[in-house]
C-alpha positions in Angstrom: 0.0 0.0 0.0 1.4 3.4 -1.0 1.9 6.3 1.4 -1.2 8.3 1.5 0.1 11.9 1.8 -3.3 13.2 2.8 -3.2 11.5 6.2 -2.3 13.8 9.0 -0.6 11.2 11.3 2.6 9.3 10.8 2.7 5.9 9.1 4.8 4.5 11.9 3.9 6.3 15.1 7.0 5.0 16.9 9.3 6.9 14.5 9.7 10.6 13.6 10.2 10.9 9.9 11.8 14.3 9.2 11.7 13.7 5.4 7.9 13.9 5.2 6.3 17.4 5.6 3.0 15.9 6.8 4.8 13.9 9.5 6.9 16.9 10.6 3.7 18.9 10.9 2.1 16.1 13.0 5.1 15.8 15.4 5.7 19.6 15.8 2.0 20.0 16.7 2.0 16.9 19.0 5.1 18.0 20.9 4.4 21.7 20.7 7.8 22.6 19.2 9.3 24.2 16.1 10.6 22.2 13.2 14.1 23.3 14.2 13.7 22.1 17.8 12.3 18.8 16.5 15.3 18.4 14.2 17.6 19.1 17.1 16.0 16.4 19.1 16.1 13.8 16.3 19.8 14.7 15.7 20.6 14.2 19.4 18.7 11.0 20.1 17.6 9.4 16.9 14.1 9.1 15.4 12.4 7.1 18.1 9.3 9.0 19.1 9.8 8.0 22.8 13.4 9.2 22.8 12.4 12.4 21.1 9.6 13.0 23.6 12.0 12.4 26.5 14.6 14.7 25.1 12.1 17.5 24.6 10.7 17.0 28.1 14.1 17.9 29.6 
């Protein structure tokens, strides 16, 4: 099944995919951060949503 770009949520909710604008929009809204802050978190701890959440909570 192909990626449906009209969906607002991530295809794999355990991973933050910075390469997909609709996923970046979802995660920035979910975590209440800017794209830059989200990228900083992913660069620091990887793309695991749980690790990103913990990093942003610090």
